[in-house]
N, C-alpha and C positions, 0 to 999 in steps of 0.2 A: 371391337373397341367398346368399352363401357360408355354409356351415355353420361354426359355431364349434367350438372344441376340445372343449367338453363334449358336443355332439351327435355329433361324430366318435367320441369315446370310447364313447358309448352304442351307436352303430351298429356299431362294430368289436369290441365285447366278444364273446367266444365262450366256451362251456363247454369247459374243458380237462380231459381225463381221462388224458393221458399226460404225465408230467413228466420233466424232466432231473434225474435223481437224483444227478448229480455236483455240483449247485449247491444249497446250502441257502438258506433265506430268513432274512436277519438279523433280529434282534429289532426293530431300529429301523423296518424296513419293516412288520413285523406291527403294531407300535405305530401307525404312520401309518394303516394300513388300519382298525384298530379306532377310532382317533380320528375318522376320517372317518365311520365308522358312527354314532358318538355324536352327530353333527350332524343326524341324521334327525329329522323332526318327531314329536312324541308329544302326546297329550292333556294339557293343563295342564303341558306340559314335564315329565311324570312320569318319562320315561326308564326304562321298565319292563324293562330288559334287562341281562343279564350275559353275558359271553363267556368260555368256557374255552378257553385255548390249549393244544392237545395236540401234544406232540412225542414223547411216550412211544410207542414202536412197539407195545407190547403193548396199550395202550389203543386205538390206531388200528386194530389188527387186530380187537379185540373189536367195535368199532363197525362196521368195514367188513364183518365176517363177518355181522352182522345184516342189513346192506343186501343182501349177496349172497343170503342165505337167503330174505329176503322177496321179492327179485326173482324168484328161481326159483319161489316159490309163486305170485306174481302173474302173471308172463309165461310161465313154463314149464308151469304147470298150470291156472290159472284163466282165462287168456285164450286163445281159439282162435287158431291161427296165421293164419287168414284175417283176423281182426280186426287183428292186428299188421301184416299186409301192407297193409291198408287205411289204417292210421294212418301208415304210413311210405311211402305211395305217392309222396310228394314226392321221394324218392330215386330218380332216374331210372335209375341203373345197377342192373340186377337183381342183379349180384354183390355190390355194396355193400349193397343192401337186405337180401339174404339173410344177409350177414355181420353186419349190425346186429341182425337178428332172432336169430341164433345167440348173440351175446354177451348179448342180453337173457334168453333162456330158460335160459342156462347160469349166469347171474349174473355173468359175466365183466365186464359193463359197470361194475360197482361195485368191482372189485378195487383200483382206484386209491386208494380211501379207506383201505385198509390200510397204505399208505405203504411197501410193500415195493419195494426197488430192482429186483427181477427182473420186476416188473409195472409199472414206471415210476410207482410210487406217489408221492403228494404228501408232501413233507417236513413240512408243517404242516396240522393240522386244527383248525378253529374250531367250537365247539359253542355255539349261541345259545340261551339260556333266557330266558323272559319271566315276569314276575310277574303272575299271573292276578288278584290282588286289588288291583291298583294304583289302581283307581278303582271306585266303586260299592259301597263297604262302609264300615263304621264304624271301621276300623283306620287308624292313621296311614299315610300313603303314603310312597313312597320319598323324596320331597323334603320330607316333614314338614309338608305343608299340610293333611292330612286329606282324607277322601273325601266325596263327596256321595251319600248312600245312594239306590240305586235308579235313578241316572241313567246308569249305564254297565254294562259287562259285560266278561268276559274277552276278547272279540273285539278290544277296543281295544288290548290288549297284543300280540295276535297281529299286528294291522295295523301297529302301531309297530315291532315286531320285524322284520316283513317289509320295511318301508322301511329299517330299519337294515341289513339284510342286502344290499339292493340298493346302498346307499351303499358298503358294504364291497367288494362285487363290482366296482363301477365304479372305486373307488379303487385296487383291485388292478390293474385293467387300465391305469389311468393311470400306474402305477408300473412297468409292464412285467412284471407278474406274471400268471400264469394262475390261474384259479380255477374252481370249479364248485360250485353250490348243490345240495344234496341233502336229501331228507326221507324217503326210503323206509325208512330205519332208524329213523324216528320216527313212522311212520304208524299203528302198531299200539300199543294200550295196554300190552301186555306188554313191548314193546321200549322204550317211553318209561320204564317203570318200571325196566327192567334197566339202561338207560343212566344214568338218574338215580342209581340205587344205586351203580353203578360209579364215577361221577364225584363222588359226594357232593352231588348237587343236592337241595335240600330240597323234594322233590316231595310233595304236589301244589301247594303254594304257588307254587313255581317249576317251570316245565315246559320241557324242551328241545323246540324246534320245528323247527330247521333246522341244517344243517351247511354249512361252507364250506371246501373244500380250497384250499391256497395253494402255489404253486411256480412254477418257470420252465418254460414249455412245452417239451416235447421237440421238437415240430415246430410251425411256424407254421400256424395254422388261419385261412384267409382266407374260406372259404365257410361258410354256415350255411343252415338251412332258410328257405324263402321267408317273407316277412312280408306280412301283409295291410296295405294302405294305408288311410289315414283314410276314403277314400270307401267302403271295405268294412265298416268297423267303427264309424263315427260317424254319429249322426243329429242333425238340427237341430230343436230344441224338443220333438219327441216321437218315439217309437219308429217306425221305418219311413220317416221322411222323411230322405233322404240329406243328409249335410253335404258340400257341394261348395264348394271355395274359388273365389273370383272368378277368372274367366278360363278355368275348366275346364268350364263348363256347356255 
């Protein structure tokens, strides 16, 4: 059976980190991306998300610099080079693999978040925050329906927010935009607090969890890392029993 447009979009989406800085992203496209994100599922349709659209270059640089510094700490100091080589062994070209490691340990990999033209930065940065109290407490919820105490936890907001982010990423691809999801600038408690304070996010009630850059790709990216097929990642009925479609046994 031929693949439909949705599946083709999913399979062709790529993380874009080099943007055409001569082309801005109009607000109507940003609106469409966020609108598509809002159609993601959430428990009780609570929609526990808010998105901050950042075009201010000083704010982009602030958030991007955190990502750069955390990457240097994580990959440049805490992770042995041998481990990086193992993780990236799917890159068959040794030169390309070494280049990828170099931009990781130097933090260069996340310069695009800063939005600077000289590093092909993204013109738009979206910051996604979720409401950790949207279910499972006695407060009124976002939709005004009230919560059910003890039956949920903050993880539901994170799950819903993650699905919203995927929707936005795929919507961007369908509109001809490049995008890249990042969290390294929000993986440490200190950084979450700093970003929240800078953007006026009422933390810890609301917590920023993910970022998405938007822009037009500088270069078309057709190749990506290899993906495991269903026969490698899916089981039938219980763990360890391979799921194999009919005709492939």
